[in-house]
N, C-alpha and C positions, 0 to 999 in steps of 0.2 A: 675684340680681335679674334680672328679665326685661328683655328688650330691646324697645323700641318702634321700629318702622320708620315713618317719616313719608314719605308720598307726595311725589314731587317737586313736584307742583302745590301741595300744602299748604305745603311749605317755601318755595316761590317767593312764595306769597301772604303768608306771615308776614314774609318779607324786605321785600316791598313795603309792608306795613303798618308795619313798624318804621321804614322810611325816611320814611313819611308822618308818623308820630308825632314823629320827630326834626326834621322841617321845622316842625311845629307848635310844638314846644317842645324846645330842646336838652336832652338827657338823658332825655327821655321814652321813647325807644326802649329804653333799658336797663331801665326799669321794665316795659315791655311784654315784653321778653325774659325777665325774671325771672318774670313772671306765667305765660308759656307754659311755662317750665321747671317751675314749681311744679305746674301742672296736669298735665303729663306725669308728674312724679314721683308725684302722687296716683293717677293712672290705673294706673301700673305697680304700685303697692302694693296695688291691689285683688286680690281672690282670684278668679281665673278658672281654669278647667281649661286645661291646656296645649292649644295648637292641635292639632287633629286627634284629640282625645280623644273617645270616644263620649259621647253625652249622657246 
């Protein structure tokens, strides 16, 4: 399985968004986290050439 690196600024924004969701409705941050993880898993499963491969 491939690895996805998440830029620090993106991770920080996701943490802030999760905190906002949790303030709006307790438990909602968990749903947000699961949605982010599902999206990353779908992205990783896509068939892309390895980084640095010729086009």
